[in-house]
DRENTORKOL-3810 file (N, C-alpha, C; in nm, 4 decimals):
REM DRENTORKOL-3810
@n.u->0.0848; n.v->-0.1173; n.w->0.0000; ca.u->0.0000; ca.v->0.0000; ca.w->0.0000; c.u->0.0891; c.v->0.1232; c.w->0.0000
@n.u->0.0584; n.v->0.2179; n.w->-0.0840; ca.u->0.1437; ca.v->0.3351; ca.w->-0.0938; c.u->0.1277; c.v->0.4240; c.w->0.0282
@n.u->0.2338; n.v->0.4968; n.w->0.0573; ca.u->0.2320; ca.v->0.5845; ca.w->0.1733; c.u->0.1397; c.v->0.7034; c.w->0.1517
@n.u->0.1030; n.v->0.7312; n.w->0.0270; ca.u->0.0182; ca.v->0.8461; ca.w->-0.0014; c.u->-0.1298; c.v->0.8173; c.w->0.0250
@n.u->-0.1645; n.v->0.6932; n.w->0.0566; ca.u->-0.3037; ca.v->0.6593; ca.w->0.0844; c.u->-0.3495; c.v->0.7293; c.w->0.2110
@n.u->-0.4640; n.v->0.7940; n.w->0.2025; ca.u->-0.5223; ca.v->0.8610; ca.w->0.3178; c.u->-0.6571; c.v->0.7975; c.w->0.3490
@n.u->-0.6658; n.v->0.7387; n.w->0.4670; ca.u->-0.7902; ca.v->0.6760; ca.w->0.5101; c.u->-0.9026; c.v->0.7793; c.w->0.5132
@n.u->-0.8740; n.v->0.8965; n.w->0.5680; ca.u->-0.9769; ca.v->1.0001; ca.w->0.5793; c.u->-1.0275; c.v->1.0460; c.w->0.4429
@n.u->-0.9353; n.v->1.0623; n.w->0.3482; ca.u->-0.9767; ca.v->1.1026; ca.w->0.2128; c.u->-1.0587; c.v->0.9921; c.w->0.1463
@n.u->-1.0193; n.v->0.8683; n.w->0.1691; ca.u->-1.0938; ca.v->0.7558; ca.w->0.1122; c.u->-1.2356; c.v->0.7516; c.w->0.1686
@n.u->-1.2475; n.v->0.7777; n.w->0.2978; ca.u->-1.3812; ca.v->0.7782; ca.w->0.3590; c.u->-1.4667; c.v->0.8922; c.w->0.3033
@n.u->-1.4053; n.v->1.0062; n.w->0.2791; ca.u->-1.4786; ca.v->1.1180; ca.w->0.2187; c.u->-1.5253; c.v->1.0813; c.w->0.0780
@n.u->-1.4379; n.v->1.0159; n.w->0.0045; ca.u->-1.4734; ca.v->0.9745; ca.w->-0.1308; c.u->-1.5849; c.v->0.8701; c.w->-0.1284
@n.u->-1.5790; n.v->0.7790; n.w->-0.0326; ca.u->-1.6868; ca.v->0.6803; ca.w->-0.0188; c.u->-1.8197; c.v->0.7484; c.w->0.0126
@n.u->-1.8160; n.v->0.8490; n.w->0.0981; ca.u->-1.9389; ca.v->0.9226; ca.w->0.1303; c.u->-1.9946; c.v->0.9905; c.w->0.0049
@n.u->-1.9067; n.v->1.0459; n.w->-0.0760; ca.u->-1.9488; ca.v->1.1083; ca.w->-0.2010; c.u->-2.0105; c.v->1.0050; c.w->-0.2951
@n.u->-1.9499; n.v->0.8882; n.w->-0.3020; ca.u->-2.0032; ca.v->0.7813; ca.w->-0.3867; c.u->-2.1413; c.v->0.7389; c.w->-0.3389
@n.u->-2.1594; n.v->0.7277; n.w->-0.2082; ca.u->-2.2900; ca.v->0.6915; ca.w->-0.1529; c.u->-2.3953; c.v->0.7922; c.w->-0.1950
@n.u->-2.3601; n.v->0.9201; n.w->-0.1857; ca.u->-2.4549; ca.v->1.0243; ca.w->-0.2265; c.u->-2.4901; c.v->1.0127; c.w->-0.3741
@n.u->-2.3896; n.v->0.9829; n.w->-0.4563; ca.u->-2.4148; ca.v->0.9670; ca.w->-0.5995; c.u->-2.5020; c.v->0.8447; c.w->-0.6272
@n.u->-2.4780; n.v->0.7367; n.w->-0.5519; ca.u->-2.5579; ca.v->0.6162; ca.w->-0.5707; c.u->-2.7036; c.v->0.6385; c.w->-0.5333
@n.u->-2.7260; n.v->0.7271; n.w->-0.4390; ca.u->-2.8625; ca.v->0.7560; ca.w->-0.3954; c.u->-2.9340; c.v->0.8524; c.w->-0.4890
@n.u->-2.8604; n.v->0.9146; n.w->-0.5785; ca.u->-2.9174; ca.v->1.0092; ca.w->-0.6737; c.u->-2.9882; c.v->0.9311; c.w->-0.7843
@n.u->-3.1138; n.v->0.9580; n.w->-0.8009; ca.u->-3.1936; ca.v->0.8848; ca.w->-0.8997; c.u->-3.1514; c.v->0.9144; c.w->-1.0434
@n.u->-3.0745; n.v->1.0211; n.w->-1.0641; ca.u->-3.0331; ca.v->1.0579; ca.w->-1.1992; c.u->-2.9030; c.v->0.9889; c.w->-1.2411
@n.u->-2.8402; n.v->0.9146; n.w->-1.1516; ca.u->-2.7168; ca.v->0.8444; ca.w->-1.1846; c.u->-2.7494; c.v->0.7302; c.w->-1.2801
@n.u->-2.6780; n.v->0.7271; n.w->-1.3931; ca.u->-2.7034; ca.v->0.6257; ca.w->-1.4954; c.u->-2.6469; c.v->0.4897; c.w->-1.4580
@n.u->-2.6948; n.v->0.3881; n.w->-1.5258; ca.u->-2.6549; ca.v->0.2507; ca.w->-1.4988; c.u->-2.5050; c.v->0.2296; c.w->-1.5178
@n.u->-2.4483; n.v->0.2851; n.w->-1.6256; ca.u->-2.3047; ca.v->0.2708; ca.w->-1.6484; c.u->-2.2247; c.v->0.3380; c.w->-1.5375
@n.u->-2.2704; n.v->0.4530; n.w->-1.4936; ca.u->-2.2010; ca.v->0.5240; ca.w->-1.3867; c.u->-2.2150; c.v->0.4484; c.w->-1.2546
@n.u->-2.3308; n.v->0.3853; n.w->-1.2322; ca.u->-2.3497; ca.v->0.3056; ca.w->-1.1106; c.u->-2.2448; c.v->0.1959; c.w->-1.1013
@n.u->-2.2211; n.v->0.1284; n.w->-1.2125; ca.u->-2.1229; ca.v->0.0208; ca.w->-1.2159; c.u->-1.9840; c.v->0.0741; c.w->-1.1813
@n.u->-1.9465; n.v->0.1871; n.w->-1.2401; ca.u->-1.8159; ca.v->0.2472; ca.w->-1.2124; c.u->-1.8044; c.v->0.2902; c.w->-1.0667
@n.u->-1.9100; n.v->0.3487; n.w->-1.0127; ca.u->-1.9083; ca.v->0.3944; ca.w->-0.8740; c.u->-1.8948; c.v->0.2774; c.w->-0.7767
@n.u->-1.9669; n.v->0.1707; n.w->-0.8042; ca.u->-1.9596; ca.v->0.0533; ca.w->-0.7172; c.u->-1.8204; c.v->-0.0088; c.w->-0.7231
@n.u->-1.7621; n.v->-0.0149; n.w->-0.8415; ca.u->-1.6268; ca.v->-0.0681; ca.w->-0.8567; c.u->-1.5276; c.v->0.0174; c.w->-0.7771
@n.u->-1.5386; n.v->0.1483; n.w->-0.7894; ca.u->-1.4494; ca.v->0.2392; ca.w->-0.7164; c.u->-1.4711; c.v->0.2259; c.w->-0.5656
@n.u->-1.5959; n.v->0.2148; n.w->-0.5231; ca.u->-1.6258; ca.v->0.1988; ca.w->-0.3800; c.u->-1.5631; c.v->0.0706; c.w->-0.3262
@n.u->-1.5719; n.v->-0.0370; n.w->-0.4009; ca.u->-1.5118; ca.v->-0.1639; ca.w->-0.3578; c.u->-1.3605; c.v->-0.1518; c.w->-0.3430
@n.u->-1.2969; n.v->-0.0810; n.w->-0.4349; ca.u->-1.1523; ca.v->-0.0603; ca.w->-0.4262; c.u->-1.1164; c.v->0.0195; c.w->-0.3004
@n.u->-1.1930; n.v->0.1249; n.w->-0.2753; ca.u->-1.1676; ca.v->0.2081; ca.w->-0.1574; c.u->-1.1913; c.v->0.1298; c.w->-0.0286
@n.u->-1.2962; n.v->0.0499; n.w->-0.0259; ca.u->-1.3257; ca.v->-0.0313; ca.w->0.0924; c.u->-1.2117; c.v->-0.1289; c.w->0.1194
@n.u->-1.1603; n.v->-0.1920; n.w->0.0153; ca.u->-1.0471; ca.v->-0.2847; ca.w->0.0323; c.u->-0.9253; c.v->-0.2123; c.w->0.0890
@n.u->-0.8957; n.v->-0.0938; n.w->0.0355; ca.u->-0.7817; ca.v->-0.0165; ca.w->0.0850; c.u->-0.8018; c.v->0.0241; c.w->0.2312
@n.u->-0.9232; n.v->0.0646; n.w->0.2651; ca.u->-0.9521; ca.v->0.1042; ca.w->0.4034; c.u->-0.9390; c.v->-0.0152; c.w->0.4978
@n.u->-0.9894; n.v->-0.1285; n.w->0.4573; ca.u->-0.9766; ca.v->-0.2487; ca.w->0.5406; c.u->-0.8300; c.v->-0.2842; c.w->0.5634
@n.u->-0.7513; n.v->-0.2761; n.w->0.4573; ca.u->-0.6085; ca.v->-0.3054; ca.w->0.4699; c.u->-0.5403; c.v->-0.2068; c.w->0.5636
@n.u->-0.5767; n.v->-0.0808; n.w->0.5530; ca.u->-0.5187; ca.v->0.0210; ca.w->0.6407; c.u->-0.5565; c.v->-0.0060; c.w->0.7860
@n.u->-0.6816; n.v->-0.0424; n.w->0.8089; ca.u->-0.7260; ca.v->-0.0723; ca.w->0.9453; c.u->-0.6528; c.v->-0.1938; c.w->1.0013
@n.u->-0.6323; n.v->-0.2965; n.w->0.9196; ca.u->-0.5561; ca.v->-0.4138; ca.w->0.9637; c.u->-0.4129; c.v->-0.3748; c.w->0.9992
@n.u->-0.3534; n.v->-0.2916; n.w->0.9148; ca.u->-0.2161; ca.v->-0.2472; ca.w->0.9379; c.u->-0.2054; c.v->-0.1696; c.w->1.0694
@n.u->-0.2968; n.v->-0.0792; n.w->1.0921; ca.u->-0.2954; ca.v->-0.0005; ca.w->1.2156; c.u->-0.3187; c.v->-0.0910; c.w->1.3364
@n.u->-0.4086; n.v->-0.1867; n.w->1.3235; ca.u->-0.4348; ca.v->-0.2805; ca.w->1.4329; c.u->-0.3092; c.v->-0.3599; c.w->1.4672
@n.u->-0.2395; n.v->-0.4064; n.w->1.3645; ca.u->-0.1151; ca.v->-0.4808; ca.w->1.3874; c.u->-0.0103; c.v->-0.3927; c.w->1.4555
@n.u->-0.0002; n.v->-0.2670; n.w->1.4131; ca.u->0.0958; ca.v->-0.1753; ca.w->1.4737; c.u->0.0630; c.v->-0.1509; c.w->1.6209
@n.u->-0.0647; n.v->-0.1329; n.w->1.6503; ca.u->-0.1068; ca.v->-0.1111; ca.w->1.7894; c.u->-0.0763; c.v->-0.2338; c.w->1.8733
@n.u->-0.1081; n.v->-0.3512; n.w->1.8217; ca.u->-0.0794; ca.v->-0.4747; ca.w->1.8956; c.u->0.0706; c.v->-0.4914; c.w->1.9195
@n.u->0.1512; n.v->-0.4556; n.w->1.8201; ca.u->0.2964; ca.v->-0.4649; ca.w->1.8361; c.u->0.3451; c.v->-0.3666; c.w->1.9432
@n.u->0.2899; n.v->-0.2469; n.w->1.9440; ca.u->0.3270; ca.v->-0.1483; ca.w->2.0459; c.u->0.2880; c.v->-0.1964; c.w->2.1854
@n.u->0.1699; n.v->-0.2562; n.w->2.1959; ca.u->0.1267; ca.v->-0.3101; ca.w->2.3250; c.u->0.2210; c.v->-0.4194; c.w->2.3709
@n.u->0.2562; n.v->-0.5067; n.w->2.2781; ca.u->0.3461; ca.v->-0.6176; ca.w->2.3107; c.u->0.4827; c.v->-0.5650; c.w->2.3540
@n.u->0.5331; n.v->-0.4683; n.w->2.2783; ca.u->0.6639; ca.v->-0.4086; ca.w->2.3139; c.u->0.6584; c.v->-0.3414; c.w->2.4488
@n.u->0.5490; n.v->-0.2734; n.w->2.4764; ca.u->0.5331; ca.v->-0.2041; ca.w->2.6037; c.u->0.5264; c.v->-0.3014; c.w->2.7207
@n.u->0.4555; n.v->-0.4120; n.w->2.7015; ca.u->0.4435; ca.v->-0.5092; ca.w->2.8100; c.u->0.5754; c.v->-0.5814; c.w->2.8360
@n.u->0.6604; n.v->-0.5937; n.w->2.7364; ca.u->0.7908; ca.v->-0.6574; ca.w->2.7547; c.u->0.8886; c.v->-0.5663; c.w->2.8283
@n.u->0.8638; n.v->-0.4366; n.w->2.8241; ca.u->0.9515; ca.v->-0.3422; ca.w->2.8916; c.u->0.9189; c.v->-0.3302; c.w->3.0401
@n.u->0.8007; n.v->-0.3730; n.w->3.0790; ca.u->0.7592; ca.v->-0.3629; ca.w->3.2208; c.u->0.8224; c.v->-0.4646; c.w->3.3080
END
């Protein structure tokens, strides 16, 4: 995962996609593209959350070994 990935920006983009999906004027072709993009963002966010969870667990483990 690139260092330029921003979880917060991805969440903002997902919120924008949700709003577009709820718009009745969004065409079928655009719906497909939006859903594909949303799935990509969700995967990246999940990976980022896993990475942060692992880092936190490692910090906890390191901290408990120092006590």
